[in-house]
C-alpha positions in Angstrom: 2.4 2.1 -18.2 4.2 5.9 -17.3 2.4 7.0 -13.6 2.2 10.3 -15.1 -0.5 8.6 -18.1 -1.9 6.6 -15.9 -2.8 9.6 -13.3 -4.1 11.9 -16.3 -6.0 8.7 -17.4 -7.9 7.2 -14.2 -7.4 9.7 -12.1 -7.5 8.0 -9.4 -8.3 10.2 -6.1 -6.3 8.3 -3.2 -3.8 5.6 -3.2 -4.5 3.9 0.8 -3.0 2.3 3.8 -4.3 0.5 5.6 -3.1 0.8 9.8 -5.0 0.5 13.6 -6.1 4.2 14.3 -3.6 3.9 17.1 -0.9 4.5 14.8 -2.6 7.4 13.7 -0.1 10.2 16.0 2.5 9.0 15.2 2.2 8.6 10.7 0.8 12.9 11.6 4.3 13.4 13.1 6.6 11.2 10.7 4.1 10.3 7.6 4.5 6.5 6.2 7.4 4.8 7.5 9.1 1.6 6.5 9.9 -0.9 8.4 13.3 -0.7 7.7 13.0 3.5 8.9 11.0 3.0 12.0 13.5 1.0 13.5 16.4 3.6 12.4 14.2 6.8 14.2 13.2 4.5 17.1 9.6 5.1 15.7 7.2 3.4 18.3 4.3 1.7 16.5 1.3 0.5 18.6 0.1 -2.2 16.5 1.4 -3.6 13.9 -0.7 -5.5 10.9 1.8 -7.7 9.5 2.5 -11.2 12.1 6.4 -12.6 12.1 5.2 -14.6 9.3 4.9 -11.5 7.2 7.3 -9.4 8.5 10.2 -12.2 8.2 8.7 -12.5 4.4 9.5 -8.8 3.9 13.2 -9.0 5.5 13.6 -11.5 3.0 12.3 -10.2 -0.8 13.9 -7.1 0.6 10.5 -5.3 1.5 11.2 -3.7 5.0 12.7 -0.5 3.1 9.5 0.1 1.6 6.2 1.0 3.2 2.7 -0.9 1.5 0.5 1.3 -0.3 -2.5 -0.2 -1.8 -4.8 0.1 -5.2 -8.0 0.4 -3.2 -10.2 1.3 -0.4 -10.5 -2.6 0.8 -7.4 -4.6 0.1 -7.7 -7.9 1.2 -4.9 -8.3 3.8 -7.0 -5.7 5.7 -9.4 -8.7 6.5 -7.4 -10.5 7.8 -5.6 -8.7 10.2 -8.6 -7.4 11.6 -9.5 -10.7 12.3 -6.6 -12.2 13.8 -6.6 -8.9 16.1 -3.9 -7.5 14.8 -5.7 -4.0 13.8 -8.0 -3.4 16.4 -9.8 -0.7 14.9 -9.1 -0.4 11.1 -8.3 3.0 9.5 -7.6 4.1 5.8 -4.8 6.6 5.0 -6.0 8.4 2.0 -2.3 9.2 0.0 -2.1 11.6 -3.0 -2.1 9.3 -6.1 1.3 11.6 -7.1 3.2 10.3 -4.9 3.9 7.3 -7.9 5.7 9.8 -9.4 8.2 10.0 -6.8 11.5 8.4 -7.1 12.1 4.7 -6.9 8.5 4.1 -6.9 8.3 -0.4 -6.8 4.9 -2.5 -7.1 3.3 -5.8 -7.6 0.8 -7.3 -9.3 -0.7 -8.3 -6.0 0.8 -8.8 -2.0 4.6 -8.1 -2.5 5.9 -11.0 -0.6 3.9 -13.1 -1.4 6.1 -16.6 -2.7 6.6 -16.0 -7.0 5.7 -12.0 -7.0 7.6 -10.0 -9.0 8.6 -6.2 -7.7 9.2 -4.0 -10.9 9.1 0.2 -11.1 5.9 0.5 -11.3 5.1 1.6 -15.1 6.0 -2.0 -15.5 3.2 -2.7 -12.5 0.5 -0.6 -14.1 0.3 -2.7 -16.9 0.0 -5.7 -15.0 -3.6 -4.4 -13.8 -7.2 -3.8 -15.4 -7.4 -0.8 -14.3 -10.9 -0.1 -16.0 -12.2 -2.7 -13.7 -10.5 -1.3 -10.3 -11.9 2.2 -11.2 -15.4 1.3 -13.1 -18.2 4.5 -11.7 -20.1 1.2 -10.3 -17.2 -2.1 -9.9 -18.1 -5.2 -9.9 -17.0 -6.5 -6.2 -17.0 -10.4 -7.8 -15.0 -10.0 -11.1 -11.8 -11.4 -10.4 -10.0 -9.1 -12.6 -11.1 -6.9 -9.2 -9.8 -8.7 -6.8 -6.3 -9.3 -8.8 -6.3 -5.1 -8.7 -6.8 -4.9 -4.8 -4.5 -7.1 -4.3 -2.4 -5.1 -5.8 0.3 -3.4 -3.9 2.5 -0.1 -4.6 5.9 0.1 -2.6 6.8 3.4 -1.3 10.8 3.4 -0.4 11.6 5.1 3.1 8.2 5.8 3.4 4.8 8.6 2.6 5.6 11.6 4.0 3.0 13.8 6.1 2.2 16.1 3.2 0.9 13.4 0.8 -1.3 12.5 3.1 -5.3 13.2 2.1 -6.7 12.6 5.7 -5.5 13.9 8.7 
């Protein structure tokens, strides 16, 4: 599905990125940056959500050049990062859904660094997620299609510029 058609059909209020609240000052200044951009620009991060294993998987799959977003405000990895103590004060950042129209946006219908996960252009991923379930007026959180959709990722090359962030 073309991202323009997706936006017109579902009219999502936002897409999301989760992080620790302590990272908000640098996000306000620089936006949400990929791992590669964080390193190149020498931007300090107080708390990384990923552990060594997930960062190695990201690196091996070429995902260091992308900022990771999700379609819902409750990605399963957020719970795990909090439980493991990698994030103390969980914060979901709302991003203008028009980010999907930017050049080079990729996606994955599951957690992107998972073994066997396909990284494809966003228009190909949008066809693989049941948004009728995700954006239902009263979503059934126990529906396997909902769980699948909340694991899906949006991959933004280099990162998300501050002007796309809604909740500053």
